[in-house]
A tleap script that builds the chain and sets N, CA, C and O, in Angstrom:
source leaprc.protein.ff14SB
mol = sequence {
  NMET SER GLU ASN ILE ASP LYS ALA ALA ALA
  LYS SER ASP GLN ASN SER ILE GLY ASN VAL
  ILE ARG ILE ILE ASP GLU PHE SER LEU ILE
  ILE ASN VAL GLY ARG SER LYS ILE ASN LYS
  GLY ASP ILE VAL GLN VAL TYR GLU ASN CYS
  GLY THR ILE TYR ASP ILE ASP GLY THR LYS
  LEU SER ASP TYR GLU PHE VAL LYS ASP GLU
  LEU VAL VAL SER GLU VAL HIE GLU LYS TYR
  ALA ILE CYS LYS ASN HIE LYS HIE LYS ASN
  ILE ALA PRO LEU ALA LEU GLN LEU PRO PRO
  GLN LEU VAL PRO THR LEU SER GLN GLU PRO
  LEU ASN ILE ASP TYR ASN GLU ILE ASN PRO
  PHE THR PRO THR ASP VAL LEU VAL HIE VAL
  GLY ASP THR VAL LYS LEU CVAL
}
set mol.1.N position { -26.776 -9.713 -12.103 }
set mol.1.CA position { -25.759 -10.530 -11.478 }
set mol.1.C position { -24.480 -9.731 -11.274 }
set mol.1.O position { -23.850 -9.833 -10.221 }
set mol.2.N position { -24.089 -8.938 -12.263 }
set mol.2.CA position { -22.894 -8.095 -12.137 }
set mol.2.C position { -23.040 -7.128 -10.976 }
set mol.2.O position { -22.062 -6.817 -10.295 }
set mol.3.N position { -24.252 -6.652 -10.749 }
set mol.3.CA position { -24.513 -5.726 -9.645 }
set mol.3.C position { -24.233 -6.398 -8.300 }
set mol.3.O position { -23.682 -5.774 -7.393 }
set mol.4.N position { -24.617 -7.680 -8.173 }
set mol.4.CA position { -24.351 -8.421 -6.936 }
set mol.4.C position { -22.861 -8.592 -6.708 }
set mol.4.O position { -22.387 -8.481 -5.578 }
set mol.5.N position { -22.121 -8.860 -7.775 }
set mol.5.CA position { -20.666 -9.001 -7.669 }
set mol.5.C position { -20.059 -7.675 -7.240 }
set mol.5.O position { -19.191 -7.650 -6.368 }
set mol.6.N position { -20.503 -6.564 -7.842 }
set mol.6.CA position { -19.992 -5.242 -7.485 }
set mol.6.C position { -20.290 -4.920 -6.025 }
set mol.6.O position { -19.434 -4.386 -5.320 }
set mol.7.N position { -21.507 -5.244 -5.564 }
set mol.7.CA position { -21.870 -4.988 -4.171 }
set mol.7.C position { -21.009 -5.825 -3.230 }
set mol.7.O position { -20.578 -5.342 -2.183 }
set mol.8.N position { -20.758 -7.076 -3.603 }
set mol.8.CA position { -19.921 -7.950 -2.774 }
set mol.8.C position { -18.499 -7.421 -2.715 }
set mol.8.O position { -17.874 -7.435 -1.655 }
set mol.9.N position { -17.985 -6.957 -3.841 }
set mol.9.CA position { -16.623 -6.408 -3.871 }
set mol.9.C position { -16.540 -5.151 -3.022 }
set mol.9.O position { -15.562 -4.954 -2.302 }
set mol.10.N position { -17.558 -4.297 -3.098 }
set mol.10.CA position { -17.559 -3.060 -2.313 }
set mol.10.C position { -17.626 -3.367 -0.820 }
set mol.10.O position { -16.954 -2.717 -0.019 }
set mol.11.N position { -18.441 -4.361 -0.444 }
set mol.11.CA position { -18.542 -4.730 0.968 }
set mol.11.C position { -17.220 -5.261 1.495 }
set mol.11.O position { -16.831 -4.963 2.624 }
set mol.12.N position { -16.522 -6.057 0.667 }
set mol.12.CA position { -15.291 -6.681 1.142 }
set mol.12.C position { -14.131 -5.701 1.167 }
set mol.12.O position { -13.077 -6.013 1.721 }
set mol.13.N position { -14.302 -4.531 0.584 }
set mol.13.CA position { -13.203 -3.575 0.516 }
set mol.13.C position { -13.696 -2.197 0.944 }
set mol.13.O position { -13.739 -1.271 0.135 }
set mol.14.N position { -14.063 -2.064 2.194 }
set mol.14.CA position { -14.664 -0.839 2.698 }
set mol.14.C position { -13.681 0.317 2.817 }
set mol.14.O position { -14.107 1.469 2.898 }
set mol.15.N position { -12.378 0.047 2.830 }
set mol.15.CA position { -11.388 1.116 2.972 }
set mol.15.C position { -11.062 1.807 1.653 }
set mol.15.O position { -10.462 2.882 1.655 }
set mol.16.N position { -11.442 1.216 0.546 }
set mol.16.CA position { -11.106 1.755 -0.770 }
set mol.16.C position { -11.793 3.094 -1.027 }
set mol.16.O position { -12.986 3.260 -0.772 }
set mol.17.N position { -11.003 4.047 -1.541 }
set mol.17.CA position { -11.590 5.322 -1.967 }
set mol.17.C position { -11.497 5.479 -3.479 }
set mol.17.O position { -12.118 6.378 -4.045 }
set mol.18.N position { -10.727 4.612 -4.142 }
set mol.18.CA position { -10.572 4.710 -5.584 }
set mol.18.C position { -9.506 3.765 -6.096 }
set mol.18.O position { -9.116 2.802 -5.436 }
set mol.19.N position { -9.040 4.085 -7.325 }
set mol.19.CA position { -8.067 3.222 -7.991 }
set mol.19.C position { -6.994 4.042 -8.690 }
set mol.19.O position { -7.179 5.224 -8.978 }
set mol.20.N position { -5.876 3.393 -8.953 }
set mol.20.CA position { -4.838 3.974 -9.799 }
set mol.20.C position { -5.379 3.946 -11.221 }
set mol.20.O position { -5.799 2.892 -11.699 }
set mol.21.N position { -5.377 5.099 -11.913 }
set mol.21.CA position { -5.889 5.129 -13.288 }
set mol.21.C position { -4.799 5.417 -14.322 }
set mol.21.O position { -4.995 5.193 -15.517 }
set mol.22.N position { -3.654 5.912 -13.858 }
set mol.22.CA position { -2.552 6.162 -14.794 }
set mol.22.C position { -1.252 6.289 -14.013 }
set mol.22.O position { -1.212 6.906 -12.948 }
set mol.23.N position { -0.195 5.703 -14.550 }
set mol.23.CA position { 1.137 5.853 -13.972 }
set mol.23.C position { 1.880 6.845 -14.853 }
set mol.23.O position { 2.135 6.573 -16.026 }
set mol.24.N position { 2.230 8.005 -14.281 }
set mol.24.CA position { 2.846 9.088 -15.054 }
set mol.24.C position { 4.328 8.824 -15.275 }
set mol.24.O position { 4.826 8.926 -16.397 }
set mol.25.N position { 5.022 8.486 -14.208 }
set mol.25.CA position { 6.452 8.185 -14.277 }
set mol.25.C position { 6.799 7.340 -13.061 }
set mol.25.O position { 5.902 6.876 -12.358 }
set mol.26.N position { 8.084 7.132 -12.803 }
set mol.26.CA position { 8.474 6.258 -11.698 }
set mol.26.C position { 8.228 6.862 -10.317 }
set mol.26.O position { 8.434 6.190 -9.307 }
set mol.27.N position { 7.790 8.120 -10.260 }
set mol.27.CA position { 7.545 8.788 -8.983 }
set mol.27.C position { 6.094 9.226 -8.788 }
set mol.27.O position { 5.702 9.531 -7.662 }
set mol.28.N position { 5.287 9.266 -9.851 }
set mol.28.CA position { 3.950 9.878 -9.790 }
set mol.28.C position { 2.896 9.017 -10.472 }
set mol.28.O position { 3.172 8.310 -11.441 }
set mol.29.N position { 1.666 9.100 -9.931 }
set mol.29.CA position { 0.540 8.433 -10.572 }
set mol.29.C position { -0.736 9.230 -10.346 }
set mol.29.O position { -0.777 10.149 -9.528 }
set mol.30.N position { -1.771 8.862 -11.082 }
set mol.30.CA position { -3.069 9.531 -10.976 }
set mol.30.C position { -4.080 8.534 -10.428 }
set mol.30.O position { -4.113 7.372 -10.833 }
set mol.31.N position { -4.914 9.016 -9.489 }
set mol.31.CA position { -5.994 8.196 -8.948 }
set mol.31.C position { -7.332 8.852 -9.281 }
set mol.31.O position { -7.408 10.067 -9.461 }
set mol.32.N position { -8.383 8.040 -9.360 }
set mol.32.CA position { -9.709 8.553 -9.725 }
set mol.32.C position { -10.488 9.029 -8.500 }
set mol.32.O position { -11.644 8.660 -8.294 }
set mol.33.N position { -9.830 9.852 -7.702 }
set mol.33.CA position { -10.429 10.422 -6.496 }
set mol.33.C position { -10.218 11.928 -6.552 }
set mol.33.O position { -9.090 12.394 -6.709 }
set mol.34.N position { -11.301 12.689 -6.423 }
set mol.34.CA position { -11.210 14.138 -6.525 }
set mol.34.C position { -11.387 14.848 -5.204 }
set mol.34.O position { -11.334 14.242 -4.133 }
set mol.35.N position { -11.601 16.150 -5.304 }
set mol.35.CA position { -11.606 16.997 -4.104 }
set mol.35.C position { -12.748 16.723 -3.139 }
set mol.35.O position { -12.712 17.218 -2.012 }
set mol.36.N position { -13.751 15.964 -3.528 }
set mol.36.CA position { -14.822 15.648 -2.572 }
set mol.36.C position { -14.369 14.633 -1.515 }
set mol.36.O position { -14.997 14.517 -0.463 }
set mol.37.N position { -13.275 13.894 -1.793 }
set mol.37.CA position { -12.822 12.862 -0.856 }
set mol.37.C position { -11.386 13.034 -0.379 }
set mol.37.O position { -10.961 12.347 0.550 }
set mol.38.N position { -10.629 13.941 -0.999 }
set mol.38.CA position { -9.191 13.980 -0.730 }
set mol.38.C position { -8.680 15.411 -0.783 }
set mol.38.O position { -9.267 16.255 -1.460 }
set mol.39.N position { -7.592 15.690 -0.076 }
set mol.39.CA position { -6.987 17.023 -0.048 }
set mol.39.C position { -5.498 16.938 -0.345 }
set mol.39.O position { -4.868 15.897 -0.159 }
set mol.40.N position { -4.952 18.048 -0.809 }
set mol.40.CA position { -3.511 18.128 -1.033 }
set mol.40.C position { -2.805 17.861 0.298 }
set mol.40.O position { -3.196 18.397 1.335 }
set mol.41.N position { -1.763 17.030 0.260 }
set mol.41.CA position { -1.014 16.691 1.466 }
set mol.41.C position { -1.477 15.411 2.143 }
set mol.41.O position { -0.774 14.879 3.002 }
set mol.42.N position { -2.659 14.904 1.766 }
set mol.42.CA position { -3.124 13.631 2.332 }
set mol.42.C position { -2.174 12.507 1.934 }
set mol.42.O position { -1.501 12.580 0.906 }
set mol.43.N position { -2.131 11.482 2.752 }
set mol.43.CA position { -1.335 10.298 2.454 }
set mol.43.C position { -2.292 9.191 2.016 }
set mol.43.O position { -3.297 8.930 2.676 }
set mol.44.N position { -1.970 8.545 0.896 }
set mol.44.CA position { -2.758 7.421 0.405 }
set mol.44.C position { -1.853 6.202 0.260 }
set mol.44.O position { -0.637 6.323 0.114 }
set mol.45.N position { -2.468 5.039 0.304 }
set mol.45.CA position { -1.740 3.794 0.108 }
set mol.45.C position { -2.365 3.022 -1.037 }
set mol.45.O position { -3.587 2.908 -1.132 }
set mol.46.N position { -1.513 2.491 -1.906 }
set mol.46.CA position { -1.933 1.553 -2.939 }
set mol.46.C position { -1.791 0.180 -2.294 }
set mol.46.O position { -0.729 -0.151 -1.766 }
set mol.47.N position { -2.856 -0.622 -2.334 }
set mol.47.CA position { -2.826 -1.881 -1.589 }
set mol.47.C position { -3.579 -2.990 -2.300 }
set mol.47.O position { -4.278 -2.777 -3.291 }
set mol.48.N position { -3.404 -4.190 -1.746 }
set mol.48.CA position { -4.086 -5.379 -2.247 }
set mol.48.C position { -4.610 -6.173 -1.058 }
set mol.48.O position { -3.887 -6.384 -0.084 }
set mol.49.N position { -5.859 -6.610 -1.132 }
set mol.49.CA position { -6.393 -7.504 -0.103 }
set mol.49.C position { -5.797 -8.889 -0.319 }
set mol.49.O position { -5.882 -9.443 -1.415 }
set mol.50.N position { -5.194 -9.445 0.728 }
set mol.50.CA position { -4.498 -10.732 0.601 }
set mol.50.C position { -5.174 -11.873 1.345 }
set mol.50.O position { -4.681 -13.001 1.296 }
set mol.51.N position { -6.254 -11.630 2.012 }
set mol.51.CA position { -6.926 -12.695 2.747 }
set mol.51.C position { -7.590 -12.149 3.992 }
set mol.51.O position { -7.445 -10.977 4.339 }
set mol.52.N position { -8.316 -13.022 4.651 }
set mol.52.CA position { -9.073 -12.638 5.832 }
set mol.52.C position { -8.309 -13.016 7.096 }
set mol.52.O position { -7.673 -14.069 7.158 }
set mol.53.N position { -8.379 -12.153 8.093 }
set mol.53.CA position { -7.782 -12.422 9.399 }
set mol.53.C position { -8.904 -12.888 10.325 }
set mol.53.O position { -9.910 -12.200 10.501 }
set mol.54.N position { -8.711 -14.070 10.912 }
set mol.54.CA position { -9.697 -14.645 11.825 }
set mol.54.C position { -9.137 -14.691 13.239 }
set mol.54.O position { -7.938 -14.889 13.435 }
set mol.55.N position { -10.010 -14.509 14.221 }
set mol.55.CA position { -9.640 -14.663 15.622 }
set mol.55.C position { -9.507 -16.160 15.920 }
set mol.55.O position { -9.881 -16.993 15.094 }
set mol.56.N position { -8.984 -16.494 17.075 }
set mol.56.CA position { -8.798 -17.895 17.464 }
set mol.56.C position { -10.121 -18.653 17.464 }
set mol.56.O position { -10.146 -19.846 17.162 }
set mol.57.N position { -11.228 -17.975 17.801 }
set mol.57.CA position { -12.539 -18.635 17.838 }
set mol.57.C position { -13.209 -18.714 16.466 }
set mol.57.O position { -14.335 -19.199 16.360 }
set mol.58.N position { -12.523 -18.240 15.405 }
set mol.58.CA position { -13.064 -18.312 14.054 }
set mol.58.C position { -13.809 -17.070 13.608 }
set mol.58.O position { -14.256 -17.006 12.463 }
set mol.59.N position { -13.955 -16.084 14.476 }
set mol.59.CA position { -14.639 -14.845 14.135 }
set mol.59.C position { -13.789 -14.043 13.157 }
set mol.59.O position { -12.591 -13.858 13.368 }
set mol.60.N position { -14.423 -13.565 12.080 }
set mol.60.CA position { -13.703 -12.729 11.119 }
set mol.60.C position { -13.400 -11.378 11.760 }
set mol.60.O position { -14.300 -10.701 12.259 }
set mol.61.N position { -12.118 -10.992 11.741 }
set mol.61.CA position { -11.716 -9.705 12.305 }
set mol.61.C position { -11.605 -8.633 11.235 }
set mol.61.O position { -12.089 -7.515 11.413 }
set mol.62.N position { -10.963 -8.977 10.117 }
set mol.62.CA position { -10.710 -7.984 9.074 }
set mol.62.C position { -10.068 -8.676 7.883 }
set mol.62.O position { -9.757 -9.866 7.932 }
set mol.63.N position { -9.876 -7.916 6.817 }
set mol.63.CA position { -9.077 -8.391 5.692 }
set mol.63.C position { -7.671 -7.855 5.862 }
set mol.63.O position { -7.484 -6.732 6.330 }
set mol.64.N position { -6.669 -8.658 5.481 }
set mol.64.CA position { -5.281 -8.204 5.535 }
set mol.64.C position { -4.979 -7.432 4.258 }
set mol.64.O position { -5.173 -7.945 3.156 }
set mol.65.N position { -4.508 -6.209 4.407 }
set mol.65.CA position { -4.204 -5.351 3.262 }
set mol.65.C position { -2.692 -5.201 3.123 }
set mol.65.O position { -2.034 -4.603 3.975 }
set mol.66.N position { -2.152 -5.752 2.038 }
set mol.66.CA position { -0.728 -5.613 1.739 }
set mol.66.C position { -0.526 -4.260 1.062 }
set mol.66.O position { -1.092 -4.011 -0.002 }
set mol.67.N position { 0.273 -3.390 1.666 }
set mol.67.CA position { 0.515 -2.056 1.116 }
set mol.67.C position { 1.655 -2.140 0.103 }
set mol.67.O position { 2.787 -2.485 0.441 }
set mol.68.N position { 1.323 -1.815 -1.147 }
set mol.68.CA position { 2.322 -1.829 -2.213 }
set mol.68.C position { 3.181 -0.572 -2.178 }
set mol.68.O position { 4.388 -0.631 -2.410 }
set mol.69.N position { 2.557 0.561 -1.887 }
set mol.69.CA position { 3.295 1.817 -1.793 }
set mol.69.C position { 2.454 2.864 -1.080 }
set mol.69.O position { 1.228 2.774 -1.020 }
set mol.70.N position { 3.147 3.858 -0.544 }
set mol.70.CA position { 2.495 4.965 0.157 }
set mol.70.C position { 2.905 6.252 -0.541 }
set mol.70.O position { 4.081 6.461 -0.838 }
set mol.71.N position { 1.920 7.117 -0.802 }
set mol.71.CA position { 2.166 8.331 -1.572 }
set mol.71.C position { 1.523 9.536 -0.909 }
set mol.71.O position { 0.626 9.399 -0.077 }
set mol.72.N position { 1.993 10.719 -1.290 }
set mol.72.CA position { 1.388 11.961 -0.819 }
set mol.72.C position { 0.623 12.579 -1.995 }
set mol.72.O position { 1.087 12.545 -3.134 }
set mol.73.N position { -0.540 13.136 -1.707 }
set mol.73.CA position { -1.347 13.794 -2.734 }
set mol.73.C position { -0.722 15.160 -3.005 }
set mol.73.O position { -0.643 15.997 -2.105 }
set mol.74.N position { -0.277 15.388 -4.245 }
set mol.74.CA position { 0.399 16.648 -4.574 }
set mol.74.C position { -0.496 17.631 -5.321 }
set mol.74.O position { -0.289 18.841 -5.232 }
set mol.75.N position { -1.482 17.134 -6.053 }
set mol.75.CA position { -2.443 17.994 -6.768 }
set mol.75.C position { -3.819 17.362 -6.668 }
set mol.75.O position { -3.962 16.148 -6.816 }
set mol.76.N position { -4.834 18.183 -6.415 }
set mol.76.CA position { -6.205 17.674 -6.356 }
set mol.76.C position { -7.045 18.430 -7.372 }
set mol.76.O position { -7.030 19.660 -7.419 }
set mol.77.N position { -7.776 17.682 -8.182 }
set mol.77.CA position { -8.681 18.249 -9.182 }
set mol.77.C position { -10.094 17.768 -8.866 }
set mol.77.O position { -10.302 17.019 -7.911 }
set mol.78.N position { -11.047 18.194 -9.659 }
set mol.78.CA position { -12.447 17.861 -9.399 }
set mol.78.C position { -12.672 16.348 -9.288 }
set mol.78.O position { -13.326 15.886 -8.354 }
set mol.79.N position { -12.126 15.572 -10.247 }
set mol.79.CA position { -12.425 14.138 -10.280 }
set mol.79.C position { -11.194 13.246 -10.205 }
set mol.79.O position { -11.317 12.025 -10.302 }
set mol.80.N position { -10.025 13.821 -10.038 }
set mol.80.CA position { -8.813 13.006 -9.937 }
set mol.80.C position { -7.764 13.737 -9.108 }
set mol.80.O position { -7.888 14.928 -8.823 }
set mol.81.N position { -6.730 12.993 -8.732 }
set mol.81.CA position { -5.623 13.578 -7.968 }
set mol.81.C position { -4.309 12.978 -8.451 }
set mol.81.O position { -4.256 11.831 -8.896 }
set mol.82.N position { -3.257 13.774 -8.354 }
set mol.82.CA position { -1.913 13.307 -8.670 }
set mol.82.C position { -1.209 13.036 -7.347 }
set mol.82.O position { -1.212 13.867 -6.439 }
set mol.83.N position { -0.610 11.862 -7.261 }
set mol.83.CA position { 0.075 11.438 -6.037 }
set mol.83.C position { 1.527 11.134 -6.362 }
set mol.83.O position { 1.845 10.617 -7.433 }
set mol.84.N position { 2.403 11.466 -5.418 }
set mol.84.CA position { 3.840 11.267 -5.625 }
set mol.84.C position { 4.431 10.468 -4.475 }
set mol.84.O position { 3.951 10.508 -3.342 }
set mol.85.N position { 5.482 9.748 -4.806 }
set mol.85.CA position { 6.226 9.019 -3.785 }
set mol.85.C position { 6.844 10.039 -2.844 }
set mol.85.O position { 7.504 10.971 -3.303 }
set mol.86.N position { 6.648 9.887 -1.547 }
set mol.86.CA position { 7.173 10.868 -0.595 }
set mol.86.C position { 8.347 10.322 0.205 }
set mol.86.O position { 8.798 10.951 1.162 }
set mol.87.N position { 8.843 9.147 -0.187 }
set mol.87.CA position { 9.992 8.573 0.512 }
set mol.87.C position { 11.268 8.978 -0.204 }
set mol.87.O position { 11.326 9.011 -1.434 }
set mol.88.N position { 12.286 9.286 0.584 }
set mol.88.CA position { 13.583 9.665 0.035 }
set mol.88.C position { 14.655 8.781 0.641 }
set mol.88.O position { 14.564 8.385 1.804 }
set mol.89.N position { 15.668 8.474 -0.151 }
set mol.89.CA position { 16.809 7.725 0.368 }
set mol.89.C position { 17.802 8.716 0.940 }
set mol.89.O position { 18.087 9.747 0.331 }
set mol.90.N position { 18.324 8.399 2.109 }
set mol.90.CA position { 19.306 9.241 2.762 }
set mol.90.C position { 20.670 8.580 2.606 }
set mol.90.O position { 20.950 7.565 3.245 }
set mol.91.N position { 21.507 9.148 1.770 }
set mol.91.CA position { 22.826 8.582 1.525 }
set mol.91.C position { 23.850 9.453 2.229 }
set mol.91.O position { 24.046 10.614 1.867 }
set mol.92.N position { 24.503 8.887 3.237 }
set mol.92.CA position { 25.510 9.629 3.996 }
set mol.92.C position { 26.809 9.678 3.196 }
set mol.92.O position { 27.297 8.633 2.763 }
set mol.93.N position { 27.382 10.868 2.988 }
set mol.93.CA position { 28.606 10.987 2.190 }
set mol.93.C position { 29.763 10.153 2.732 }
set mol.93.O position { 30.528 9.585 1.953 }
set mol.94.N position { 29.903 10.070 4.057 }
set mol.94.CA position { 30.995 9.276 4.616 }
set mol.94.C position { 30.805 7.791 4.352 }
set mol.94.O position { 31.779 7.067 4.147 }
set mol.95.N position { 29.568 7.335 4.355 }
set mol.95.CA position { 29.297 5.921 4.103 }
set mol.95.C position { 29.702 5.534 2.688 }
set mol.95.O position { 30.072 4.386 2.442 }
set mol.96.N position { 29.637 6.487 1.750 }
set mol.96.CA position { 30.035 6.201 0.374 }
set mol.96.C position { 31.532 5.955 0.268 }
set mol.96.O position { 31.978 5.256 -0.642 }
set mol.97.N position { 32.315 6.517 1.182 }
set mol.97.CA position { 33.764 6.383 1.131 }
set mol.97.C position { 34.254 5.122 1.832 }
set mol.97.O position { 35.400 4.718 1.632 }
set mol.98.N position { 33.419 4.495 2.644 }
set mol.98.CA position { 33.823 3.311 3.387 }
set mol.98.C position { 33.567 2.047 2.578 }
set mol.98.O position { 32.621 1.992 1.792 }
set mol.99.N position { 34.404 1.033 2.766 }
set mol.99.CA position { 34.095 -0.261 2.154 }
set mol.99.C position { 32.802 -0.809 2.768 }
set mol.99.O position { 32.514 -0.526 3.931 }
set mol.100.N position { 32.024 -1.581 2.018 }
set mol.100.CA position { 30.730 -2.079 2.513 }
set mol.100.C position { 30.826 -2.811 3.852 }
set mol.100.O position { 29.878 -2.781 4.636 }
set mol.101.N position { 31.951 -3.463 4.123 }
set mol.101.CA position { 32.104 -4.212 5.369 }
set mol.101.C position { 32.137 -3.293 6.591 }
set mol.101.O position { 31.838 -3.739 7.699 }
set mol.102.N position { 32.494 -2.021 6.410 }
set mol.102.CA position { 32.611 -1.092 7.531 }
set mol.102.C position { 31.384 -0.203 7.729 }
set mol.102.O position { 31.315 0.546 8.704 }
set mol.103.N position { 30.424 -0.277 6.821 }
set mol.103.CA position { 29.203 0.521 6.948 }
set mol.103.C position { 28.277 -0.189 7.943 }
set mol.103.O position { 27.946 -1.359 7.748 }
set mol.104.N position { 27.856 0.507 9.008 }
set mol.104.CA position { 26.996 -0.152 10.007 }
set mol.104.C position { 25.645 -0.541 9.410 }
set mol.104.O position { 25.065 0.199 8.616 }
set mol.105.N position { 25.162 -1.703 9.805 }
set mol.105.CA position { 23.860 -2.176 9.337 }
set mol.105.C position { 23.023 -2.603 10.537 }
set mol.105.O position { 23.553 -2.932 11.598 }
set mol.106.N position { 21.725 -2.593 10.351 }
set mol.106.CA position { 20.798 -3.064 11.377 }
set mol.106.C position { 20.248 -4.411 10.942 }
set mol.106.O position { 19.980 -4.625 9.760 }
set mol.107.N position { 20.082 -5.307 11.883 }
set mol.107.CA position { 19.433 -6.570 11.563 }
set mol.107.C position { 18.343 -6.824 12.596 }
set mol.107.O position { 18.463 -6.438 13.759 }
set mol.108.N position { 17.295 -7.469 12.156 }
set mol.108.CA position { 16.154 -7.727 13.021 }
set mol.108.C position { 16.301 -9.103 13.659 }
set mol.108.O position { 16.607 -10.083 12.980 }
set mol.109.N position { 16.082 -9.166 14.961 }
set mol.109.CA position { 16.147 -10.432 15.683 }
set mol.109.C position { 14.850 -11.209 15.439 }
set mol.109.O position { 13.767 -10.629 15.520 }
set mol.110.N position { 14.939 -12.510 15.141 }
set mol.110.CA position { 13.717 -13.295 14.928 }
set mol.110.C position { 12.971 -13.545 16.239 }
set mol.110.O position { 13.565 -13.554 17.317 }
set mol.111.N position { 11.671 -13.745 16.122 }
set mol.111.CA position { 10.840 -14.101 17.268 }
set mol.111.C position { 11.136 -15.535 17.691 }
set mol.111.O position { 11.586 -16.345 16.879 }
set mol.112.N position { 10.889 -15.846 18.942 }
set mol.112.CA position { 11.034 -17.201 19.455 }
set mol.112.C position { 9.702 -17.915 19.195 }
set mol.112.O position { 8.816 -17.904 20.050 }
set mol.113.N position { 9.561 -18.534 18.019 }
set mol.113.CA position { 8.279 -19.088 17.579 }
set mol.113.C position { 8.419 -20.536 17.140 }
set mol.113.O position { 9.526 -21.046 16.971 }
set mol.114.N position { 7.273 -21.190 16.958 }
set mol.114.CA position { 7.218 -22.512 16.345 }
set mol.114.C position { 7.111 -22.278 14.840 }
set mol.114.O position { 6.088 -21.791 14.360 }
set mol.115.N position { 8.147 -22.618 14.104 }
set mol.115.CA position { 8.191 -22.348 12.669 }
set mol.115.C position { 7.121 -23.103 11.890 }
set mol.115.O position { 6.808 -22.724 10.762 }
set mol.116.N position { 6.553 -24.163 12.464 }
set mol.116.CA position { 5.471 -24.896 11.804 }
set mol.116.C position { 4.172 -24.095 11.785 }
set mol.116.O position { 3.252 -24.426 11.036 }
set mol.117.N position { 4.088 -23.044 12.602 }
set mol.117.CA position { 2.871 -22.235 12.666 }
set mol.117.C position { 2.934 -20.985 11.789 }
set mol.117.O position { 2.014 -20.168 11.811 }
set mol.118.N position { 3.997 -20.831 11.030 }
set mol.118.CA position { 4.096 -19.677 10.133 }
set mol.118.C position { 3.076 -19.846 9.011 }
set mol.118.O position { 3.043 -20.875 8.336 }
set mol.119.N position { 2.247 -18.824 8.820 }
set mol.119.CA position { 1.198 -18.839 7.799 }
set mol.119.C position { 1.118 -17.438 7.185 }
set mol.119.O position { 0.230 -16.660 7.533 }
set mol.120.N position { 2.035 -17.115 6.278 }
set mol.120.CA position { 2.108 -15.742 5.765 }
set mol.120.C position { 0.978 -15.407 4.790 }
set mol.120.O position { 0.382 -16.289 4.173 }
set mol.121.N position { 0.705 -14.115 4.672 }
set mol.121.CA position { -0.167 -13.612 3.618 }
set mol.121.C position { 0.729 -13.326 2.426 }
set mol.121.O position { 1.770 -12.685 2.569 }
set mol.122.N position { 0.335 -13.793 1.260 }
set mol.122.CA position { 1.165 -13.615 0.079 }
set mol.122.C position { 0.414 -12.785 -0.952 }
set mol.122.O position { -0.611 -13.225 -1.474 }
set mol.123.N position { 0.916 -11.581 -1.252 }
set mol.123.CA position { 0.262 -10.781 -2.295 }
set mol.123.C position { 0.452 -11.437 -3.654 }
set mol.123.O position { 1.456 -12.109 -3.891 }
set mol.124.N position { -0.517 -11.240 -4.548 }
set mol.124.CA position { -0.383 -11.809 -5.886 }
set mol.124.C position { 0.630 -11.033 -6.710 }
set mol.124.O position { 1.256 -11.590 -7.612 }
set mol.125.N position { 0.796 -9.747 -6.406 }
set mol.125.CA position { 1.742 -8.914 -7.147 }
set mol.125.C position { 2.136 -7.727 -6.279 }
set mol.125.O position { 1.268 -7.006 -5.789 }
set mol.126.N position { 3.426 -7.517 -6.083 }
set mol.126.CA position { 3.892 -6.422 -5.226 }
set mol.126.C position { 4.069 -5.115 -5.991 }
set mol.126.O position { 4.295 -4.072 -5.378 }
set mol.127.N position { 3.971 -5.152 -7.308 }
set mol.127.CA position { 4.134 -3.942 -8.114 }
set mol.127.C position { 2.829 -3.158 -8.188 }
set mol.127.O position { 1.743 -3.735 -8.129 }
set mol.128.N position { 2.946 -1.843 -8.316 }
set mol.128.CA position { 1.778 -0.980 -8.490 }
set mol.128.C position { 1.353 -1.041 -9.956 }
set mol.128.O position { 2.179 -0.903 -10.858 }
set mol.129.N position { 0.047 -1.252 -10.186 }
set mol.129.CA position { -0.507 -1.341 -11.538 }
set mol.129.C position { -1.721 -0.428 -11.666 }
set mol.129.O position { -2.347 -0.071 -10.668 }
set mol.130.N position { -2.048 -0.054 -12.899 }
set mol.130.CA position { -3.303 0.635 -13.179 }
set mol.130.C position { -4.426 -0.306 -12.743 }
set mol.130.O position { -4.419 -1.491 -13.074 }
set mol.131.N position { -5.386 0.237 -11.999 }
set mol.131.CA position { -6.495 -0.559 -11.488 }
set mol.131.C position { -6.339 -0.943 -10.031 }
set mol.131.O position { -7.311 -1.356 -9.398 }
set mol.132.N position { -5.125 -0.817 -9.478 }
set mol.132.CA position { -4.915 -1.145 -8.067 }
set mol.132.C position { -5.767 -0.252 -7.171 }
set mol.132.O position { -6.072 0.889 -7.518 }
set mol.133.N position { -6.140 -0.782 -6.027 }
set mol.133.CA position { -6.994 -0.102 -5.067 }
set mol.133.C position { -6.193 0.890 -4.230 }
set mol.133.O position { -5.028 0.656 -3.908 }
set mol.134.N position { -6.847 2.016 -3.879 }
set mol.134.CA position { -6.209 3.078 -3.100 }
set mol.134.C position { -7.073 3.369 -1.877 }
set mol.134.O position { -8.302 3.371 -1.954 }
set mol.135.N position { -6.400 3.617 -0.732 }
set mol.135.CA position { -7.123 4.017 0.477 }
set mol.135.C position { -6.435 5.220 1.096 }
set mol.135.O position { -5.244 5.451 0.886 }
set mol.136.N position { -7.201 5.980 1.860 }
set mol.136.CA position { -6.695 7.137 2.591 }
set mol.136.C position { -6.134 6.649 3.918 }
set mol.136.O position { -6.753 5.826 4.594 }
set mol.137.N position { -4.972 7.151 4.289 }
set mol.137.CA position { -4.346 6.735 5.555 }
set mol.137.C position { -4.843 7.624 6.674 }
set mol.137.O position { -4.444 7.449 7.825 }
savepdb mol mol.pdb
quit
């Protein structure tokens, strides 16, 4: 019976290449994917399946994958890899000297929609945890 559950889980998550197996620090983690599937410099995403996306006619299109974080592979070993956060904050020195009211900001314009039709996908947890699923981008 456990084998059937494992097969069902594998079928429903075809993009998965492995899992987070250890969080080293706030910038780095280890995944259980080695050099047979991944290379240094590859980009991976830690994600969670949040539900199925259906077409208007009811046909299943795909599963919606909420991306918790995106990382770059910095070291590859036989059976595991170390991945690091590759995003950096850009802090402009002049912006630090200005009062917050004078720092330019961007805002996104909302769509012209029927708000009664909003049906969001909600992840169960937005934090990265040991055991989370990883895919290659």
